[in-house]
C-alpha positions, 0 to 999 in steps of 0.5 A, a space after each residue: 420183466 419181458 413185458 417191461 422190456 417190450 414197453 421200454 422198446 415201444 417208448 424208444 420207438 415213439 421218440 424216434 418216430 416223433 422226430 420224423 415228419 411226413 416224407 417230402 414229395 416233389 411239387 407238381 404244377 397244373 398243365 391247364 387253366 382252372 376255368 377249363 375244368 368247368 363243364 368237364 363231363 363225368 358221366 362215365 363215373 356218375 351217369 348222364 348229367 354228371 359234370 363239373 358245374 364251376 371251376 374258379 381260382 380262389 384262396 383256401 387256408 392261405 393257399 391258391 387253389 382251383 375250387 371245383 364244384 360238381 354233381 354226380 347223378 342224380 344229386 350227389 354234390 362234391 367239392 374239390 380243391 386243387 392247389 395251383 402251385 403247391 400240390 405234393 402229389 397227395 389226395 385227401 378226401 374228408 368225410 362228412 358228419 351227422 346225416 350230412 347234406 353239406 360240404 365240410 372243411 374240417 380235417 380232424 386229427 391232423 393238427 399241425 400236419 405240415 403237408 396239409 397246412 401248407 396247402 399241399 393236398 388236393 382235397 375233396 368232400 361230398 354232401 353224400 347225395 342230398 342238401 338237407 340237414 336232417 333225415 328226409 333223404 331217407 324217404 328216397 331209396 336212391 338217396 339212401 344208397 348215395 348216403 350209405 356209400 355211393 356218394 363217397 365212392 363216386 366222389 373219390 373216382 371223380 376227384 381222381 379223374 379231375 386230378 389226373 386231368 389237371 396235373 396230367 398225373 394221378 395222385 401218388 398217395 390217396 388218404 381218407 379222414 373222417 369222424 363220426 359218420 365220417 368215421 363210418 364212411 372211412 370204414 365203409 371205404 376200407 370194406 367196400 372199396 379197398 383199393 381206393 385209399 392207401 391210408 384211412 383215418 377213422 375217428 369215433 365211427 358210427 360203424 353200427 349206424 342203424 343201432 346207433 341211430 335206431 336204439 342208442 340215441 333213442 335210449 339216451 332221449 328216453 332214459 332220463 324221462 319220467 312217466 310224464 315225459 319230463 326230464 329227471 336229471 338236469 345238466 346242473 347236476 352233471 359237475 356233481 356227478 363228474 366229481 364223484 366219478 373222479 374222486 372214486 376212479 381218477 387214481 386207478 392209473 396211479 395219477 391224479 390228473 382229472 382223467 380216466 386212462 381206461 374208464 372200464 376200470 371204474 366201477 362207479 358207486 352212485 350211492 355216495 351221492 344219494 340224498 339223505 333226509 334234509 339234504 340240500 338237493 343241489 348237492 346230491 342225487 335223488 333216487 330217480 336221478 340215480 336211476 337215470 344215471 345208471 340207465 344212461 351208463 348202461 345203455 338199452 336192454 330188452 325190456 323182457 329179458 334184460 339182454 343188451 341191445 347195444 354194446 354199452 353207453 357213455 363211459 365214466 368220466 364223460 359226464 360233463 359232455 352229457 348236455 347232449 341228452 341231459 337238458 339244461 331245463 325241462 322245456 327244450 328237447 335234447 340233441 339226442 331226441 332230435 337225432 333219434 326222431 329224424 332217424 326213426 322217422 325216415 332213415 333206419 327202418 325199411 319201410 319207414 314207420 307210419 307218419 307221426 311215429 315218435 321216439 316215445 313209441 319205440 319199443 326197446 326189445 329184440 324185435 326192434 333190433 331185428 327190424 333194424 337188420 333189414 338196413 344193417 347191410 346197407 348202412 353199417 360199416 362193421 364188417 371185420 373182413 378187411 383182408 383185401 384192404 390189408 393184402 393191398 398194403 393199405 393202413 388204417 388208424 382208428 381213434 376215439 375219445 374215451 369221453 365221447 358223449 355221442 358214440 360209445 368208444 366201446 364200439 371202436 374197441 369191439 371192431 378192433 377186437 373183431 379185426 383181430 378175431 377175423 384176420 389174426 393178430 399178426 395180419 391185423 397189426 400189420 395194417 391197423 392201430 386203435 388210439 383211445 384218448 382220455 377225456 376227449 369228447 366226440 371228435 374234439 374237445 374235452 378235459 383231456 388232450 384232444 389236439 393231435 396229428 394222426 395224418 402225419 404218422 399215417 403218411 409215414 406208415 403208408 409211404 415209408 413203412 414206419 408203423 406208428 407207436 406213441 402219438 403226442 397230443 395237446 390239451 388245447 389252450 394249456 400248453 400241456 401235452 401227453 402221449 397216447 399209445 396203441 390200444 391196449 397200452 395206456 400212457 403211464 406217468 414216469 413219476 419224475 418229469 413234468 406231468 404236463 409234458 408228453 416226455 414224462 409218459 411211457 407205454 404201460 400195460 392195460 389197466 383192465 382186460 374185460 371180456 367182450 361185451 355180450 349183446 344181441 347184435 354180436 353177429 353184426 361184427 362178423 363178415 356179412 354181404 353188403 347191400 
């Protein structure tokens, strides 16, 4: 009865919170011409040669801005957009994805955030020290550092310096938002530079970067290959697999809606898909295909001992997104193959392997994991000691799609739980929340509600002290909505209202409380000295 009252109270808080928008701040006007920023010296931040290269008035998202482009030595590019008439005293830095190498404009998890869409934020982004799409930067030790953390950090310093120059006022509040590697960058800021941002959004973070790219992606590239190197399972079989998963597990949350509220509760029985003699091969899975599916769900293990080398694989319910590593035909490499090859060749090992090293050459064993330990303190953002960030009163919102095909949501759960172990639940709940979205793919898209605004609740928490509870999310193009609640609560249908409307959902207890995953890198989610 007490648990029920707690969840009812949480729902009331949700409805109250949803009625409030981000707090308004007075608009501040520039005190100088945009063009006057061209050539501005930033050598005190980035070293000799650091400067603004161009500063021009233009329009971005229907708002007039001063578009500033600059370089921070030796090769970090950054872009800063300063509102000419609408600056609301807030700064937002946008994280990059993949191996970066370019400027980004997309702010994830901010759909409908009025201060952002109205052009109120000064925004910045960086290429993180190189201008190539792949992992070639890893051949340069300085570019490794710039990608790992320095590019994002120096961009924050430079942007704030230019904001103070342009408006003669520092930002009242500073925020960071990123997904995928941008989520890693977000957590890296909280860990290495806890004073730089008041609020941080970290989506689907590749927080254990070297394992993600040195073992997880290589496993996805290899687990579906036969002895001749040909793919076993093709994408045409994925709908069949997905429907079998839904048939077995969709109702575990007492609602048939095509979504799994917590896929960890789903124990998929693949034997129901087993081909029988004479069966149409298009309607079933062969023994080899079932084996490939099991390996993909499970993730890599030490080839000798069977011990886990990662926290796990993609979760049940994510199958329609498996085109990342399950090809449409046998002739084309998968995205996982390409990412893994770039990472193994030049990024995650130190020193790099000999030229010609291939994904097929990688052994899945403890020794490989130990080789990755060399670069772990450089690239990884898995340190749970956020005491300095928390003590400064700053706030962190983690979010992840349950159907993420790139990065397993089990990583975000493991980090969330590591925070609770390291700092205690009382302190952690004072500054951090984790949201897991059923049916959402990597950073966006999927069968479930994937349009959401976490930036506004983050601003409410930072600026007004109003902690977030339930968040209304939208299913793109359908008009359907749903609430998502801080982990471990799940959205529970009230059984009365329209199941396609968020108002018909309440916070319910966790469907399952599995023990922490045992794997060989558990200590990587403990405090460590960064490099």
